N, C-alpha and C positions, 0 to 999 in steps of 0.2 A: 338683436342678440339671445340668441339660446340660453335658455333659463335650464338649472339643475337643483334637487335639494339631497340634505341627507343628516340625518340627527347627529346634535351634538352630544358624542359620548366624553363623558369626562374619565382621563387617565391617570395613570400614577407615574408622573416623569422617573424615568431614571437618573439616578444621582452622577455627575460628570466624576470621572475617574483623573485626569491628565488633564495636563494644559500645555497647547502647541499650537500656537497661533502662525494662521496663514496669510499673508498677504499677498500671495496668488502664486499659483501654480502653472505648470508648459503643457503642454496640450499631448505629450507622450504621456507623462508624469498623470495623467487623469485619464488617458484610455487603458494604460499598465494596471495602473490602483483604485482605478473611481470604481466602484460597485455600481454607482448611478449611468444609465446608457444616455447618453448626448445630456451631457450634463449642463453644456453651452446655450442647449434649448435654441439650436438650429431650425429653422422650417420654414414653411410658405411664408409671405407675409403681405402688409396692403393695411395702408393704415385703415383701422379699425376694425379689420374681420376678425370672426369670429374662428380660429384656427390651432389647432392644435400643434405643438414642436412635434418634433420625425420622433417616435416610440414614446410617446405620453400619449395619457387621454383621459378621461373621466367614465364612471360606472355609471352616468344617468347624462339624459339632455338638456337638464331645469338652465345652467347656465355653463356656460364658456368665457374663458380669458382670451385676449385678443394679445397676437404678436404686433411687434413694432421692430422695425431697424431702426427708428427714429422718433420721438414723440416732440409734440411742442406746448408745452403745457398752455394754462391760462392764461401766464401772465408771457408768455413769447419765448420761455425759454426751452430750446433743445435740451435732448436728453437722449445719449446716445448707450448704445448696450458698452457693459462692462468690458466684455472681452466676444471676439467673432463680431456675429453680424445681425443677431435677432436678440431680443429678451421678452420676459413676457410681461404682461398689464393685467394685473387684479384687480377688479372693482369688492370690495366691503360694502356688505347688506348689514341692515340690522337686522336680529332675533325675532324682532315685534313688527315684521312689517304685515300687511294682511295678504298680498296677493296669495294666489297658490303658485305652488301646491303646499305651501306650508310655510310656517315660520323659519327665519334661521336658514336662511338659503346664501350660500355665498360664492364663490369662485375656488376649485382647488384641480390639480395636476396628479396626475398619479400614473404606479408605470409597476412594470416587472424587473427587479432589479436584474445584473448580470450575476449575478452569484448571490444566492441567498447568505442575510445574515443571522449567524450562525449564534447556538447559545451560550453563554458565558465567553465570547468574546468583546474583545472591547473595539469601537468603531471610534472616528471622531465624523461630526457633521458638518458643511459649511456652507453658506448660503452669502449671496451679494443683492442685497437691497436699495431701492430710492423710494424715500413716501412721500404721493403727489397728495398737495389736499384740493383734489378738483371733488365739487359734490362733498366738501366734508360735510360730517353735519354737528350743529350746535346744541349746547341745552337750551333745553327752551324756555329756562327761565333766565339763564345769566349764557349769553352769546358768545360768552367769552370762555367758555367751558367746553370743547369737544372732546369724545369718548378716545380711548388709548386704541390704536389697533395694534395688533401681533400677529406673528408667524406660526403658526402648529406645523411638529413632524410629527404622520403618524405611522405605522405599520401593521400590516394585515395579510392575510393568504390569503386572499381573491384581490382583482382589480378594485373593490371599493376602498381596500385599508383602512379601515377604520374600527383595528382588534385592540389598537394601545397605542396611546399617548405618549411619545416618548421625549418631546421637545414645544414649550411653550413662551415665545420670546417675554423680555420685557417689553412694555411700549415702544412704537418705532416713531423716532419724530426727524430721523438724517434727512434731510433731502437732496443728498448727493450719494451716491454709489458709497454701500458701508455693509460690511462682513459682519457674520451672526457667525458662530459657532461655537459647538458643546460635543463632547466625548460620553459615549451609553455603554451600558453592558447589556446587553438582553439575559435575564436570569429566568425567564418563564420557559421560552421555545424558540425557533429558530423563525426566522420571515420570511418571504418574499417578494413583496409588496412594498411601497411605499407609500405616501399621500403629501403634499404641501401643499397647505390650506392657509386663507386668513380668516383672521376671524375681531372682534371687536368687542369691548363691553358697553352695554346699552341698558345700564341699571335703571334710570329715572326717567328716559323717555319715554312720549305712549304712541298707544302703534303710529305709522305713519304709509303712506307709500311709497314702496321702494326705498327706504331709509339708507343711501348711500353714507360712506364714513371715509371716505377719500380714495387712495388709489395703493396701490403695492405692486411697485416694477423688480422683478425677482430675474436675476441674471449666475450663470456659472456656479452651480447643484455641484457636490461634493460626496462623497462617503468613502470614506479608507479605513484600513483594518489596520491594524498595529505592522505590519509588512510595508505597508507606503507609508504610514507614518515614521515610520525609522529609517528608512529609507529619504526619505528628502526632505527628514528635519534640518538640515543645515540650510535648505531656500526658503525657510521661514522665520518671520519677525513676529514681534509684536507689534499688534494693532494697537490695543487699548491702553489704556493703565490697569494695572492687576496689585491687588493689596497687598503687601508684603511683609510679615512680622519678624520680627527677631525672637525670640525663644532660647532663654541659657539650657542649655543637658546638664540636670542634675545627678546623672548617675548612681540614683539608689531606687529606680524603679519608680517614681514618684513624679517622672514631668509629664506634665497635660499638656497637649493644644487646642488650643480654641477658636474653634470656627465660629463666624457671625451664622445669625437663625438664618434655618430653611426645613424643608419640610425631608432633605434626604441626602448624607453624605457619601461622599466616596474619597476615600483621601491614596495617594500613590507616592513611593510605592506602597505596600501593606508590610513587611519587614521590619521588625523592632516594634509594632504596634499591637495592644495588647487585643483591639477592636478595629478595624477598618472603613466602619458603617456608622461611626455615631458624631456628634458632635465635641463632643470633647475626649478625643483616644488618649489613652495613658502610653508611653514609650516604657518599652523594656531594656530598648539599648538605643545606643547612636547611630543615626543615620542623617546625613550632612543636611539632607533638603527632602521635604515635604512637599505636594500642590492637596488641595481640597477642591473639588468641583460640589457648591454647594446646590440643590434645586428647589424647585416648588413649580405648581402648576401654574401659578400664575407668572411668572420669570421665567426667560433663559436661563438654564442654568451658568453660577456666576463661578470663578478661579479664585484663589485665595494662594499663598504662597509663605511658606515658613523656612524659615531660612537659621537652621539648629546651630549653635554658639556651644562650640567644648572650649570653657574656658579654665584653665585647669587650678586658678583660684579661686573660682566656684565650686569644684567639685571638691578640691581639699581647703578649705576656708582655714583649717583650724591647724598654726601654726606649732603649736606645742605637741610632737610626735607622741602616740600610742606608745605607753610604758609595757612591758613583760619583765615580770618577775622570776628570775631563776636559779633553782638555792644549786651551786656548785657542791659537784664529788667527782672527785679526779677517776675513783674507782666503777662510775659505771657510764656508757655512753649516753651522752648528753646533746641535742640537737635544738638548734634553734631554728624558731619556723615562724618566716615573715608573712606575711597575708601574698597571695596569689600576683602574680603580674608578667612580664615578659622580661624587665631585668632587674638586674640587683649590683647594688654597690654594699659592701659592707667595709664597716671602719672602728676600729682597726682587725686586720686581716690573720696580724701573727700566730692566733690561737684558734684557726678554725681551718678544717677541709674542707676545699672544695666551693669557695665562694660564689662562684656562677649560679649557684641554685639559693632557691626559696630556704633551704633545710641542710644549711651545713651543720658539721660536728664541731663540738665544743672541745677543743685538744687542753687547752691551759684557761691560766686566770687571767680576766680583764675587767676590771670592776666596770663598765660600762662598753656596750660594741650598738654600735646606730650601723642600719641600711636605710639606704636609697632605695624604695622599688618604684618602678616605670611601670603602670598599669596598661591594660590592652588600648586604652587609648594612648599609650606612651607619658601621660602625663606622672610628672614624678611626687611621690610621696612619702615621706619618715616615719621609720620607725626606731625604737631602742628597747634594748635587752640589759638591765638594772640584775646584776651578778651579785649574790649573795653570798657570801663564804661568811660561811657557819658549823664551826668545829661538831657540834650534836649534828648537823645536818651527815657531814664527812663520815663520821662515826657514831652512830643515834646511839648503841652500846658499849661504848668505850671500848670492846672488846673483839678483838679478833681470834676464831680459830682455824691460825695458820698451818699449823700439820697433826694430823691424826693416821698414825700408821703406826703397824706391827714389824721389828727388826728381831734380828731368827739368834743367834750366839754369836758372841765374840764380836758380832757388827757394831760399827759406827756411822753416825746421822749426824750431818751437818744442821746446823739449825738457820735460818737462812729465812728475816720476817721481809712481809712483802713489801713493806715500805719504812721510812722513816729513820733515824737516828737512835741509838740506844742513850737514855737519858739517865740508869740505873742499871744496877748489876741486877745479874739475873737471878732469878728465885725458881727452888735453890741453885746452888750452888755444883750442888754434886756431881762427879763423873763429867761434868762440863770440863772442854781443854782451859777455858778463860771466863772468867765471872762477868768482865765487863765490855767484851769485844764484842762486832756486832755480829758475827754468824761462826758461833763456838762450833766444835765436835764434841756429841754429846757418845758413849757409853755405856749407857744402864745396864745392872746385870737382871734390877728389876724396873716394871712400867714406874712410869714416873708422869708427870706432868709437868712443865717449865714456864714460867712465866717472867715477860720483859717487855721496859714502858719504856714507850718511843715517842720522838717528838719530829714531825714532819716537817715538807716547806713553808705551809701555811702556820707555824706555831700551836699548831694540834698535836695535841698527846692524846694516845691510843694504848694499849697493850694489846700484845698478841699473845697466843696460847698455841704451846708445840706437846701434842699429847703423846706419847710414844709408849707402848706396850710390847715386852717385853715377850718373846716365846718361851713358854717352860718347856727345860728341857733335863731330862737326867742322864749325865754318864754312864754305861756300863762297864766301865772298864777305868781302873786308876794306874800308871805306873810311876812311882816314886821314885827316878834314878837319880835325877837333879838336873835332867837337859831341859826342864821348865816345859814339857810337852804330858798335860795329863797328869801332871805331878799333884793335882790336889782333887777334891771332890767337888767341882765349881756346879752348880746347879745357877741355871741361868730361868729369870720369871718368877724366881722364888718370893713368895710375899713376905714383908716383914712378920717378924714376930714366930716366926716358922720354929718346930722342936726337931733334931735328927737324934738319933738313937739307930747304932751299929753292932749288931749281935755275929756271933760266929755261928758256924752251922750246926754246934750244939746248942744254941741259944742264948749262949754267956754275954751279955752287952757288954762290949770290948771299950762303947765309944759315945759319951751323950755333947750335945750343944742345946741349950736354951736361950735366944735366939740362935740357930746359923745363922753363920752370916761371913761376912769377907776376911773378917777379922778371927778367924775360929775354924777353917777350912778343915776340912779331916786330909789329911798327910799320909795315911796307911798306920798311923799309930793308935797304940791304946792312951786313954786318959792322963796315964803318969809318962806319955810321950815314950813311951818303948814301941819299938815299931815290929807289929804285926808280921807273922808270915806269910807268903804267897798261898790266897785261896779265895773262895765266894764266903762273900760277906753279905748277913739281908741287914736292908738298911728301914727305919718306918718314919716316914716324915709326917709330922700334925699342926695344924693350925684351925685350931677350935673356931674363932675369929671369922676367919674364910670357911669355915667347915670342909678344909683340905685334912685329907691321910691319905698317904702313897704308900705302899708297900713296895721290895723291888729286893734285888738282889746286885753285889758289882762285885765284879774280878778283881782280886790285889793281886799286881805282877809285878817281882820285883827282879 
């Protein structure tokens, strides 16, 4: 048997990223999607012949595997190919044996793949194996202890293909055909070549000649990319138990997943995870299912399954709803603001506008309003709004300026309170059409302020103020002929306590009034009541308190 040599190079195992288990694959699928050429290991046979399968080889000639169509073990057991007509027989050796060309020589096969394995792409590798204890090495001190044997997957840039170790299985013990599988993602660069090798641990055994440690039979190898995995997903069934963990989703950004110890981790899917390559990732949102591949150099990647449970009672364990206090004011636009959600149900909704939203406008008074909110996970939770009716809140300063206006000569204005019913008489009552009605008409001659006390529907009292400024107007002609049109010298907007003096053209004082008001309006007579003749007369208006002094003339026409 030919021999070969290579130095073992420790690599860093790429974390498995998704769990799909294959029990088999058909020939057409292998041809279309398998990156490995001749994954069935078909080739020339001959019992014990040192031949390579078609499209497979090695980078040196120190030791070659054997190809079989059937193998008869030392216990006369017949082992047939897992699939097709041939399989490969790999002998394992100790890394300490003394024969040239050096320590740690073993059998392996290598090939250039059908297509390169690309960077940042996920692949699934599978291999069927069978362990045979022929020529197995036992511990020299304890014959009952054997040393574990493993299968390694390497990638590289040439036919030696030992630049990077992608996978190293756990110790192999199955004596019937069994499937090992793993997914990996290349994070550094792309590779064209792979190497399938056997290895074994020999930590305590001393140097021996050709220290074999059993035989590994391999068959039916495959590497699929994501397209092949997805396309043939329905053909694959679980081949071995998988650890499943149920995790309650908390919905507060603190739900943590906990994988078993390992050297590298890869979670799928990556969505809603703060990190996807750590042992304890934190969920930022809800995803119903996760897989994690846990890797180490001493074992093949293991897969763990996490079933995320969305339980509304766990998300919202508080039975007493959150309460928000709102101070009611009918004179302001008040909105009730519920938490974010997908759907809302308000109760009662008689004093609310647009009750299908998070924030309806309050249009009337209800002491308590409840809302059921369905969140983004369609879990319901309750909130309530306590509506406080406080008269000090409705009218904080107890008074409202309702009218502040200017009116002209002989103008009347209707005083209309903004809300409530009159609870007392108007103050003052001067120039009003009524003293206790709700909407009196005011016809003031001078500027004036009216006040009235009202009671609203909520039994709150407030005062409304009506400020009226009368425009200052002095007529320039009077016609005292009894037709009630311009019969008197009526001045609008005249401040109280203003004096009036009327002079003839020659400067003689003919009429005076102190103060001048509606009770003594000049009608074209002198102070004795004697009618004056038609002519121009001069007047002087004076109010020292208001610093008012107005001079002019008025024409008396009879």
